[in-house]
N, C-alpha and C positions, 0 to 999 in steps of 0.2 A: 416589330424587326425579325425577320427571317432565320432562324438560326439551323445551320448545316452540322451532320457528324462528321467530323473530320479526324482520322486516325492516320497519323503520318510517323508510327513510330511498332515497335514490336516490346510490347508489355514486357518486362521484369517480373510478373506477376504470374505470365502463362504458367509456368510448373506448379504454382499454388493449386490453379484452378482444376490443373490436370491431373493432380492427384487427389484434390479434396474436390467433387463436382459441387458440392452444398454452394459454393460461391462463384460468382460472374463477376466480369471485370468491367470496369468504368473511369471515366478521365472528369475531375473535378477541376473547371475554370474558377477559381478560389474568388481571386480579387483582384483590382489592379492598383498598381502604384499611383501615388498622386494625390490630389484633390479629387473626392465623389461627392456624390449626391445628397450623403447624410451631412455635409458640410464637415468632414473631418477628410485628414491627411493622413497618409503613412508610405513614409519612403520605398525604395527599393531595399536600402540598405536596413532599416527598421525590420523588414518582413525575412531578408537572411538572419538578423540578427537573432529573431524568433521561430525560424524555420523548424527549431528543434522539437516545440511543443505540438507541430502537427501529427505527429507520430501517434497513431492509438486514436485519434480523436474518431469520433463515431459520426456518421453520416445520419440524420432522424427526418421524422416525417411522421405527420399526422395524417393516417389514411380512413378515409371514411367508404367503407364498402357498400354501403347503400346508395351513393351516389358514383361510387368509383372516383372518386379524386381527392387529392392532396390539397390540406391547407395550408396554413403559416406556420409563425411561431407562437405554436396555440397554445394557450394555458387555462387552466380553471380557478378558482376561488372557492375554498371547500373550508368548512369550521371542523377544528379538529374536537375531540372531546374535552378541553376546557373552553368550548364555545369561545376560541381566537381564529379569525380567519386569516388563512396562507394562501399563498399563490403556488401552485405547482405545473410543473411542465405535462401535458400529455401526449407529448412526442415520443415515438418507439424508434428504438436503433434498427436499421434498416441495411448498415454496411460499416467499413471503419478504412480510415488509412493506415494500413499497416506498417512495420518498421524496414521493410525492406521495398517500400516504395520509393520512386523515381519522384521530383519534382524539378519544372523548369520553367521558362519564360517563353511566351510568345505575345508577337505583337498582333492586336486586333482592333478593325474597324468599328467605333459604337457610333454610328447616326454621323459618318463624317468625319469622327475624330478617333485618333490614332491613340489605345491606350493598351499599356504592357501588363498582362496578364500572369498572375502566378496558376500554374497547371501541376496537378499531383494526381498521382493514381491512387484508387481507390478498388476495395472488394466489396459486392454487395451481397447481401444474405436470400440466398433462393428461399428459404422456410420462412421466411417474412410475406405476410398479405399483402402488401405494396410492392412489392416484387414484379408481378405480372403487369400491374399499370406501368411501372417504371420500365420494363421492356419492352413493352408495346408503343409505349411513346418514344423510348429511346433517348430524349433529350428532356430534361427537367430542370426549371427555375431552380437556384439556391442562394441562399446568405448564407453567410458565416455568421458565426458567433464567439464572441470574442470577450475577454477581459482585458481590462485597459491598466496595467503596471503602472505606466507614467505618461502624462502627457499634459497640455496646457493649451489656453485659448492666446492666441495669436492677435496682435495688432490689425491683419487685416479680418479678422473677425471669425475665422474657423478654428476647428480644435486640432492640435496637433500630435497625433500620438506617438511616441516614442519609443514606448515597449509594451507588449501585450503576450496574452497567451492564446492560443487557439483553444476553444473549447469544443463545438460542435460544428458541422455543415446543416443547414436544416433545408430540405425541400420545400418549394413550395409553387402551387399554383392559383392561392386566391389572393396573394400581392404579387407586387413587380419587385425584382432585387435591387439593391443599392448598385449593383455594379450591373451594368448593362447585360452584357454578354456571359454574367457568372451563373453558371448552369455545370449540371451532371450530364456527361454524354456517355452512355452506355454501349458496351457491344460485348459478343460472346466469343468463346474463341473461334467456334465454327464459320460466325461472321468474319472475324479476322482474318482467318485463314482462305476465305474463299474472296476478300477483298484483294487481301494479298496476291494471290494466284493471280487474280483479274489484272494487276498492275505487273507481274512478272511477264503475263502473255503479251500488252502493249509493250513493253520494253522490249522484247524479242521482234516485235511485229516494227518498230521504229528502228532496232538494230538492223534489218532485213533491208528497209527502205533509204538506212542511211549509211551504209558499211563503210564510206570512204571517211566519214568525218566522225563516225560514232567511236570516240577514242578507248573508253573503256566498258565492257559489256556486262550481261548481268549476271554472267559467272565468275566477276570480282577478279577480272584480267586484265593487265593494262594491254597497252597496243603492239608489245612483244610476245603477247601469249602467255606471259608469267603470272603468277598469281599477286596481286596487289597484299601489300603488307598492313592488314588492318591491325587495328589495336589490341587484341585481345593476342594474335600473335607476337607483335611486337614485344609485350610485356612479358611473354612466354619467350623468347628469345633473350630478353637483357636477363632476367630470372636464370637463365641456362649459363649464359655468361658470368654473372656475378656481378651483373655490372645495374646503375639505376642512368636514367635520361640525364641526371647532372653530372656524371662521368664524363658521358663521350662528347667529343669536340668536332664534331661531324653535323651536319642538316639532315635531316628525316624529310626526305619530300614524299609528295603525293603519289608519285609515281614509282617509287623504290617499291621493289619487289624482295620476297623474302630471303631469295637468295642474294641479292644484293646487299641488303642489310647485315645478312650472315658473313661477309668477306669484309665489308666495311668494321663489325666488328672485330674478327680475326685482325685486320690492319692494325687497327687501333691497341690490342692489346699487345702485339709486336713491339709498337714504339712506347708501351707505358715503361716508366724508369723501373729499374729492380728495387728491391724492398731495402738495399742498403742507401738506394739514394731517393727513394721516394717520399720520405720524410722531408729531404731538403730541397727536391724540386716537384713536388706534389702539392698544390695547391689545397689549401684545408676545405672539406665538405663539410658544411656543417647540415647535420641529420635531424630534420624534425618528425616530432611523434606523429603517428598517426592522427589523420583528421578527425572530427567528432562522428562523421558521418562513417569514415571507414570502420571503428572501433565499435558502434553501436551496432552495424552491420554482420562485424564478427561477432559480437556478443549475441546477437539474435539467431544467428545459423548455430552458435553453440549450446545453446536450449533449447535440447530436444523435444519436441511436441510426442504425446504419447496416446494412441488408440487401440484400446481394449476388446476384443471380438472373442463371442462365446464358440463351442464347438461345431453350432451350426453356421458360423458367419455373423451374427448376428450383433448389431453395435453394443458394446458393455457399458465403455465410458470413453469418453476423450477429455484431453488434459493440454494444454495450451499455455506459454509464456509469453508476454507482452514486457517489454524492455519499457519501463517508465523512466529511471535514469543510471547511472555509474559514476563512481569516483574510481579511483585506483587502486581499489582494493576489491568494491564490491558493485555488484550489479542489482538493480530493486527493479524487483518485477510484479506485474499482476498476474495472479495463476488463476486462469479459469480451468474449472470442472465440470464436463457434462457427464450428465448420465441419461436412464431412459425418462427417469419420472422425477429430477430432480440438476440443478445447475447452483454452484456455488463459486466465488471469486473470492480470493486471498491474496493480500498485501505481503510481500516478505524479499529475502535477498540470497546471492549466493557470494561466495568469494570466486575469484577468480584469476586466472593470472592470462597475460598477453604478449604474444611475439610479436614484436614492429617489423621484424624481419619477414615473416610469411604473413602478417596482418591475420594471425588467427589465435584465437580465442579459446581456454578451456578452464570448464566451471570445475572447481577441487573441494566444493562444500557440499552438503545437503539443503534444502530448502528452509529457510530459516523465518517462520512468520512473524510480520511485523503488523505494527498499526499505522494506518495514513491518517493524517489529521491535518485539515484547513485552517490556519489562523491568518487573523487579518495582521495587517502592517503590526498594527498596536498591540496586540497579543502576543505576536512574535516576540517584539521588543520586552513586552514585561518580563514573558520565561526567558528571553538573554540576560536579561538583570539577574533574574532570580537565580540562574546558574551560576551567573557571576558573583554572587552574593553568597550562595552556597560552597564557590570553591575557595573563595576568599576566607570564610570561616572554616572551612577543610585546612585550610592550609594554615591559618594562624592556630588553630587546634593543634595541629602536628607540631608546627614549632614551640609550641607550651610547652608540648609533651616531653620535646626534647631538651628545653631549658628550666624545667619544673620538674622533672621525673624523679620519683622517690626511691631508693634502692631497695631491691626484696628483703634484704636483710633489715633495714628499719621500718619495713612494711610488718614484717612477723615479730619485730620487735613489740611494734604498738598494738599489734593483735591479741600477742600473748598478755600485754597489761591491761588491754579491755577485758578478757576474760578473767584473768585474776582478780580483777574490781568487782565483776559481777559474781563471781563464786564467793568472795570475802561477803559483800553485800548480803547475799543469800543465806550464809552461814549464820552471818551476825541477827538476821530475821529470825530465821528457824530458833536459836538459842534462844530469844527474847519469848518465843509463842511456847516453848517447852519451861521455860521458867514460870511461866504462868498458870500452869496442870501439876508443877510438880508434886505438892504436897497435896493434893485432893488423888490422884493418879499412879503416884511414886508405888504402886504396890500390884496394879494390873498389868498382866504379863501381855495384852496386845499393846498398852502403851510404852512398856519398856521395848518391844519389837520394834515398834513405830520408831524412837528414838536412835536405834540403829541401822535401822533403811529408809531413811527420809529421801535420799537423792534422787533427785529428778522429779519431786510431788514438789506442786505448787503450796506456798506457802499459805493463802485461803483452803486450799485443799486439807494440807496438817492441823489447820485451828480447828474446820468443821471435825476431822476425825477426834480430835481431842475433846472437844464438846460433844459428840456422839456418847465416847466413852463415859465420859464424866456422868452423864445424862443415864446410862444404863446401871452405873454403879448406884446412884441416889434414887432410883425409880421405888415406891412401897405400894405394892399392891396388898389393900386389907382385905383380912377372911371374910366370910362370908355372916353375917351377924344372925346369932339364934331366933328363931321364934319366939314371939311374946303373947299370948293367949290372952285376950282382955276379956273377961267375963262381964256382964251386963244384966241387971235384972228385967225379968220379961212379965207382963201382965197379960197373962193367957186370955183373961175375959176381952180385952180390947185388941188382942192381937189381927183378930181376923179384919176388922175393920181401921186397923190403923195404916195408914197412907205414909209410907216411909218419907216421902216426899213433902209432907208438910201441907198434903191439902191441894199442891200443884197439879198431879194428876188427875185427882177426880174433879175439880172446876174446869180442867180443858175436856175431859170425857165426860162427864155427866152431863152437860147443858142441852 
């Protein structure tokens, strides 16, 4: 099937690319509604329900520089250090669906069959090696990757997906996409401007050729020569008059000019009831909170990125924030920090305030780092049960403390009773030890000193000291005995030959 590059709108991401030339623009034709070639079914309502998960999803591919080609949902089976095998993706990120991206629906014919496609804007990262290949081809097939949250097989035999999470958009050339026209359409700002100028030129030529029937010209004028009321101007004037579309009671036509709209609003204000009668006569206007998309966009705008350069203009670091989710108090973000030699990603949150009237968010705290944990349904259920059990035990304990708490005076009385009991037992034990040594040591000065100052000394240590004193007192060191001289008769005649060892040495050495 031949695919054509079809750019019919001005991208909301043009300003990002203008400020940061390391990115380029593109459009993803993501998927179509209904039954697809994988025998699964996703309704438009399901896509809309899950669209919030499309933001910050990466565009990935596996680029082969040797063949200058892009693979598919490529994986590798590797053995880890525990000799276990695991599957890893070998695709690399080449782009992203930013939080400020627009999405819309287009009706496209696939082989004679009309399909309703979800389309979304993307940013392509020029620093990635695959970028030049994508830029040269301009259109590359892709297949969305999702995690199914809820779904079931129908009696017709297909799988109905009721809830899912976008996880990635994988570019592919070695496989065919499930959705026939699902592809990335890439264009640069220069190409867009060139095509836009060409379109304006053709419109001017058409206007000259059909002067009489051409009601609205390319300068945004109506057939009276007045400025046509654009959506931006209309909202600006309403804000100026402090009104909303739900307030006014007249129709805004396509041919209405800015001047006519102002006159209508002035007339409407004149006919408004006075403050005294407004409550009685004016129907109640129900004010709804800002839509999810408006609030998300406001938070994204409030999170200011940071680009730091040195004195020579060289890039030192870049810091960007991507909104992951938010509640009424916190916005949860991914913080990406690039430096010349490193890249780090952190998860965390900021507190914020939101003005529903101006649709403006304001960050009110410093970045607080958090831990982002993925849990299965079963793991999450177990965690919630454990938290509930902890809270129950905590509540019961607090109730117990309130119901059975002991007054401080009673606690002090019990503590004093315990101390007195221990002191009394100690004194009794010391007395018993001294009674055993009293007769033997009653005249020893060291013993008398110990009896007076034993406080704080363990019973065993007191007993050891007493035994040492007793041993010192009874020790008996004998004097050196006098030398006794024993005189023995000696026969001088046989003295020379006498062997004092009874002939043992003679027998040994005279052999």
